[in-house]
DOLO-872552 format. One line per 8 residues: for each residue x, y, z of C-alpha. Coordinates in steps of 0.5 Angstrom, whole numbers. Layout:
BEGIN
X,Y,Z; ...
//
This chain:
BEGIN
193,9,213; 198,15,215; 205,13,211; 210,10,216; 218,13,215; 223,9,216; 229,11,218; 236,6,215
241,9,216; 244,15,220; 252,18,218; 255,24,220; 259,27,215; 266,30,217; 270,35,212; 277,30,211
283,34,214; 286,36,207; 279,40,205; 276,41,212; 276,49,213; 276,50,219; 281,51,224; 279,50,231
277,57,233; 272,59,237; 267,64,234; 263,68,239; 257,70,236; 255,76,234; 249,80,236; 245,79,230
246,72,231; 243,73,239; 237,77,237; 235,70,232; 231,64,235; 236,60,239; 232,54,235; 233,49,229
229,52,223; 227,46,218; 226,47,212; 224,42,206; 224,41,198; 221,35,195; 224,33,186; 220,27,182
224,21,179; 229,22,177; 233,25,183; 241,24,184; 242,18,188; 244,19,196; 252,16,195; 251,23,191
248,28,195; 253,26,200; 258,27,196; 257,34,194; 254,35,201; 261,34,204; 265,37,198; 260,43,200
259,43,208; 267,43,206; 267,51,206; 262,53,210; 266,51,217; 261,54,222; 255,48,219; 260,42,221
262,46,228; 259,45,234; 257,51,240; 261,50,246; 263,56,250; 269,61,249; 274,63,254; 270,69,257
264,64,259; 261,66,252; 257,62,248; 260,61,241; 261,56,234; 268,52,235; 270,51,228; 272,43,230
270,40,224; 265,35,228; 260,33,222; 253,35,219; 248,29,221; 246,25,215; 240,20,216; 237,17,210
229,14,210; 224,11,206; 217,12,207; 213,5,201; 208,10,197; 210,14,191; 211,22,193; 206,23,188
200,20,192; 203,22,199; 203,30,197; 197,32,197; 195,29,205; 201,25,208; 206,29,207; 202,35,210
200,31,215; 207,28,218; 211,34,216; 215,32,223; 218,26,220; 221,29,214; 227,32,217; 231,31,224
228,32,230; 234,36,232; 234,38,240; 236,46,242; 241,45,248; 243,38,246; 250,37,248; 255,36,241
248,38,237; 250,38,230; 248,45,228; 246,42,221; 243,36,220; 239,34,213; 235,28,212; 233,24,205
227,21,204; 227,17,198; 220,14,195; 219,8,191; 217,11,185; 224,15,186; 221,21,188; 225,25,194
225,29,200; 230,33,202; 229,36,209; 234,40,213; 234,44,219; 240,48,221; 241,53,228; 238,59,227
243,64,231; 249,60,226; 246,63,219; 240,66,217; 236,65,211; 241,69,205; 246,64,208; 243,59,208
240,58,201; 246,61,198; 250,54,201; 242,51,199; 245,53,192; 252,51,193; 251,45,194; 246,43,189
252,46,184; 257,41,187; 252,35,185; 251,36,179; 257,39,176; 261,34,180; 266,39,180; 270,41,188
271,48,185; 267,52,187; 267,60,191; 267,61,199; 263,65,202; 266,71,206; 265,69,213; 269,74,217
264,76,223; 269,80,226; 270,85,222; 263,85,219; 261,92,222; 265,94,226; 263,98,233; 265,106,233
270,107,239; 266,109,244; 260,106,242; 254,110,241; 247,106,240; 241,111,240; 235,107,239; 231,102,244
234,95,242; 234,92,249; 227,93,248; 225,93,240; 230,87,238; 231,82,245; 227,81,250; 227,88,255
223,89,260; 219,95,256; 219,90,250; 212,88,247; 213,81,247; 211,81,253; 203,82,251; 202,77,248
198,72,250; 198,65,249; 192,59,245; 193,52,246; 196,50,241; 190,45,238; 187,52,235; 192,54,232
191,52,223; 197,52,218; 194,54,212; 196,56,206; 195,60,199; 196,61,193; 198,68,189; 198,67,182
202,72,178; 196,74,174; 194,77,182; 200,80,184; 200,84,177; 193,86,179; 196,88,186; 202,93,184
197,96,178; 193,98,185; 199,101,188; 201,105,182; 208,107,184; 213,102,184; 212,97,190; 216,90,190
211,83,190; 213,83,198; 210,89,200; 204,89,195; 202,82,198; 204,84,205; 200,90,204; 193,85,201
195,80,207; 196,84,213; 188,88,210; 185,81,210; 187,78,216; 186,84,221; 179,84,218; 178,77,219
181,78,226; 174,83,227; 179,88,231; 176,94,235; 176,100,230; 180,104,235; 186,98,236; 192,99,232
196,94,229; 203,93,226; 208,87,223; 215,85,225; 218,85,218; 224,81,217; 230,86,213; 236,83,211
241,89,213; 247,87,209; 245,92,203; 244,97,209; 250,97,213; 257,102,211; 261,100,207; 255,95,205
257,88,207; 257,82,201; 252,79,200; 255,72,201; 256,74,208; 255,67,212; 252,69,218; 246,73,222
245,79,218; 237,81,220; 233,85,224; 227,88,223; 221,94,221; 215,96,224; 210,97,220; 204,100,225
197,103,223; 190,105,225; 186,97,225; 181,103,222; 186,107,217; 188,100,215; 182,98,213; 179,104,209
186,106,207; 188,103,198; 193,99,197; 199,106,196; 198,108,204; 200,101,206; 204,99,202; 207,107,204
207,105,212; 210,98,210; 216,102,206; 217,108,211; 218,104,216; 223,99,212; 228,105,211; 227,107,218
233,100,218; 238,104,214; 246,105,216; 244,108,222; 239,104,225; 245,97,223; 251,102,226; 247,103,233
245,97,234; 252,93,233; 255,99,238; 248,96,243; 252,89,242; 259,92,243; 257,94,250; 253,88,252
257,83,250; 264,87,253; 260,87,260; 256,80,259; 250,81,259; 245,76,257; 242,78,251; 234,74,250
231,75,243; 224,76,242; 223,70,238; 216,67,240; 215,61,244; 209,55,240; 202,57,242; 204,65,242
198,69,239; 200,75,235; 193,78,235; 193,83,233; 200,84,230; 202,79,225; 210,77,223; 212,76,217
219,73,213; 220,74,205; 223,69,202; 222,72,195; 230,73,194; 232,66,197; 236,62,192; 232,55,194
229,54,189; 235,53,184; 237,47,188; 238,43,182; 242,37,183; 242,35,175; 235,33,174; 231,41,176
229,44,181; 224,41,187; 217,41,185; 215,43,192; 215,47,198; 214,44,204; 212,48,210; 213,46,216
207,47,222; 208,54,224; 205,54,231; 204,61,232; 198,65,231; 200,70,227; 206,68,224; 206,68,215
212,66,211; 211,68,203; 216,63,197; 216,63,190; 211,59,187; 214,52,184; 209,49,181; 206,56,178
211,61,175; 211,68,177; 205,65,182; 206,67,190; 205,62,196; 203,65,202; 204,60,209; 201,63,214
198,60,221; 192,64,225; 187,63,230; 183,57,229; 177,62,230; 179,66,225; 181,62,218; 174,62,215
172,69,215; 180,69,213; 178,64,207; 172,68,204; 176,75,203; 184,72,202; 183,73,195; 178,80,195
182,86,192; 178,93,195
//
């Protein structure tokens, strides 16, 4: 029998006038914000008992969000008719709920099957919708699941991992003396005068007339299956040894999964396949943007290979293709993107991000996000880090996320969505190293 989550309390936490850092300004979205997903991104974590009381979590959240005023704001329209973030300290939404079972019993089966009940159902486009929302679900054993949703046009994963860690630190140390993030979006990266974009950003980062996003088909939702694959530390070390040269955990695992998914899809050897790889551009701009910049600072690399070459090549060649594509997202590319954004925003042109809609099949391609460098696993509220990361439903064939394993130190968990027709073949070969 499915466990029912009962919501017992809804609270909007607003920073007090003495602690609020929002100044009422309306901050236009940057071109990086416009390129990100126009919707809410959920993250869900679990803690075994003992876990801090809801009151302590909410007090700490209020202290933390006062230093991240964008999260307590609302979307609005500025004097130029542009979508913006109104730093009005309207607050964040907190739901409190209970589940009538022990967390240990729910985690293996009930939680994955009903993950959507464990974070707020934020509705994009609803007037006055809080940009950051939290659900605290308490289990009979005292265990806790925290489900968060944040609007991606407000902040990327790097930013939200920094915020989450700040929240945990406030609760754990009972201290309000926390550093504030760098949040000056207006001066993060300045356009040249005059702007001089040199790449086709309208069709790369946005849905232009010739964007590749137009070519993907749509599948019935019941055909898209979510999988979780655990790669132990020893498996990752074996992969790295086969690459030979110095190689990151992300690069070697992406090379491996790209090969295996392509093989499972049984594609025509003459076809081409590519991966849309999210790249944090903070350290790639010139001068570099501080790593604690709160906002969006992500672009994408597109390693591409012919199917026959991908499947026949060794790991060094595939890692090389990934590394070369990522290297092309350099300071020149970042500056070109900023220049492009300056021209479109000043001209009032609408920009539609290339984020796929539910049901999209990226086949023969993939899209990947790496959370391996994020600090979500430093969310220690005083009783230790989370015992589990719970992936939300991924409704797009070919999308995948790498996260550090909560259960096994040094291991990596892959969460991937695939067409049901390819699941069995992928599961059969996902641990074979060739």
